[in-house]
C-alpha positions as CSV (number, residue, x, y, z in Angstrom):
1,M,14.9,21.2,-38.7
2,K,17.4,20.0,-36.1
3,R,16.5,23.0,-33.9
4,L,12.8,22.1,-34.2
5,S,13.6,18.4,-33.2
6,I,15.5,19.6,-30.1
7,V,12.6,22.0,-29.0
8,F,10.1,19.2,-29.5
9,A,12.1,16.7,-27.5
10,S,12.5,19.3,-24.7
11,L,8.8,19.9,-24.6
12,L,8.1,16.2,-24.4
13,F,10.6,15.8,-21.6
14,A,9.2,18.7,-19.6
15,G,5.7,17.4,-20.1
16,S,6.5,14.0,-18.8
17,L,8.2,15.6,-15.7
18,A,5.1,17.7,-15.1
19,A,2.8,14.7,-15.4
20,Q,4.9,12.8,-12.8
21,M,4.6,15.7,-10.3
22,K,0.8,15.7,-10.3
23,P,-0.6,14.2,-7.1
24,Q,-2.1,10.8,-7.7
25,P,-5.7,10.3,-6.6
26,Q,-6.3,7.9,-3.7
27,S,-9.0,5.4,-3.6
28,P,-12.0,6.2,-1.3
29,V,-11.1,3.2,0.9
30,R,-7.6,4.4,1.4
31,I,-8.7,8.0,2.3
32,E,-11.2,6.5,4.8
33,Y,-8.5,4.3,6.3
34,T,-6.2,7.3,7.0
35,K,-9.1,8.7,9.0
36,A,-9.9,5.5,10.8
37,K,-10.0,6.9,14.3
38,E,-12.3,9.8,13.2
39,A,-14.5,7.5,11.1
40,A,-14.7,5.0,14.0
41,E,-15.8,7.7,16.4
42,Q,-18.5,9.0,14.0
43,A,-20.0,5.6,13.0
44,P,-23.3,4.6,14.6
45,R,-23.1,1.9,17.3
46,I,-25.5,-0.8,18.4
47,S,-25.7,-2.6,21.7
48,K,-25.3,-6.4,21.8
49,E,-28.8,-6.6,23.3
50,E,-30.4,-4.7,20.3
51,A,-28.2,-6.6,17.8
52,E,-29.2,-10.0,19.2
53,K,-32.9,-8.9,19.1
54,L,-32.6,-7.8,15.4
55,L,-30.8,-11.0,14.5
56,K,-33.5,-13.2,16.1
57,E,-36.1,-11.3,14.2
58,G,-34.2,-11.9,10.9
59,K,-33.7,-8.1,10.4
60,A,-29.9,-8.0,10.7
61,V,-26.8,-9.6,9.4
62,F,-23.4,-9.6,11.2
63,I,-20.3,-9.0,9.2
64,D,-17.0,-10.1,10.9
65,V,-14.4,-7.7,9.5
66,R,-11.5,-9.5,11.2
67,S,-9.1,-11.8,9.3
68,E,-10.4,-15.0,7.9
69,N,-8.1,-16.9,10.4
70,S,-9.7,-15.0,13.4
71,Y,-13.1,-15.8,12.0
72,S,-12.4,-19.5,11.7
73,I,-11.2,-19.7,15.3
74,G,-14.5,-18.2,16.5
75,H,-17.2,-15.8,15.4
76,I,-20.8,-14.7,16.2
77,K,-23.1,-17.4,15.1
78,G,-24.3,-16.9,11.5
79,A,-21.9,-14.0,10.8
80,M,-20.4,-13.5,7.4
81,S,-16.7,-13.2,7.1
82,I,-15.6,-10.2,5.0
83,P,-12.2,-8.9,6.2
84,G,-12.1,-5.1,6.3
85,S,-9.5,-5.0,3.6
86,Q,-11.9,-6.8,1.2
87,L,-15.2,-5.0,2.1
88,A,-15.3,-2.6,-0.8
89,M,-14.5,-5.3,-3.3
90,R,-17.2,-7.7,-1.9
91,I,-20.0,-5.2,-1.3
92,T,-22.3,-7.2,-3.6
93,E,-22.3,-10.1,-1.2
94,I,-24.0,-8.1,1.5
95,P,-27.8,-8.9,1.8
96,P,-30.0,-6.0,1.0
97,K,-32.8,-4.6,3.2
98,K,-31.3,-5.8,6.5
99,K,-29.4,-3.9,9.1
100,I,-25.7,-4.6,8.7
101,I,-23.8,-5.0,12.0
102,T,-20.1,-5.0,11.7
103,Y,-17.8,-6.2,14.4
104,C,-14.1,-6.6,15.2
105,A,-11.9,-7.3,18.2
106,C,-10.8,-3.7,18.7
107,H,-11.3,-2.1,22.1
108,H,-13.1,0.9,20.6
109,E,-14.6,-0.7,17.5
110,E,-12.1,1.1,15.2
111,T,-12.1,-1.4,12.4
112,A,-15.9,-2.0,12.7
113,G,-16.5,1.7,12.7
114,L,-14.3,2.1,9.6
115,A,-16.3,-0.7,7.9
116,V,-19.6,1.2,8.6
117,E,-18.1,4.2,6.9
118,I,-17.0,2.2,3.9
119,L,-20.5,0.7,3.6
120,K,-22.0,4.2,3.7
121,V,-19.6,5.3,0.9
122,H,-21.0,2.4,-1.2
123,G,-24.6,3.2,-0.6
124,I,-25.4,1.0,2.4
125,K,-26.8,3.4,5.0
126,D,-28.4,1.0,7.6
127,A,-25.2,-0.2,9.3
128,A,-23.7,0.0,12.8
129,A,-20.7,-1.2,14.7
130,L,-21.3,-3.6,17.5
131,K,-20.4,-2.0,20.9
132,G,-17.7,-4.1,22.5
133,G,-17.3,-6.2,19.4
134,W,-16.4,-9.9,19.3
135,I,-14.8,-9.9,22.8
136,E,-17.8,-8.6,24.7
137,W,-20.2,-10.8,22.7
138,R,-18.1,-13.9,23.4
139,D,-17.6,-13.0,27.1
140,S,-21.4,-12.4,27.5
141,H,-21.9,-16.1,26.4
142,L,-24.0,-15.1,23.4
143,P,-24.3,-17.5,20.4
144,I,-20.9,-18.1,18.8
145,E,-19.4,-20.8,16.6
146,G,-16.0,-21.8,15.2
147,M,-13.1,-24.1,15.7
148,S,-12.3,-23.1,19.3
149,V,-16.0,-23.2,20.4
150,H,-17.1,-26.2,22.4
């Protein structure tokens, strides 16, 4: 009986070690994040002219994927603030049947491109990253709002 208890305890210990050695699955968002440069390069883009036209026609929604602090300082007029790190968790806030235009302040739209890929993973296919992002929009004197806008 003592020998059986030792064997059983050894099997339990070995089993727990084996379970700890199994690779842990990563969330889809984390996997996409590790491929941000690749995802950003593959994401569709939209020019500021086309984006402005769709916005005026009521066919598009801007999503600012920068931090909430950056958004409060200044953002594209009417844009929603959903930081990239919260996008997957707040997907239900995104209006259906409109083109989703993500933007950030990156030079090559990396964060906005990643956001487009996250939207695709969650079933939102009609999305594009704004070429030039916040900086080019602001510098082109297109409609903006926020604390630092006069």
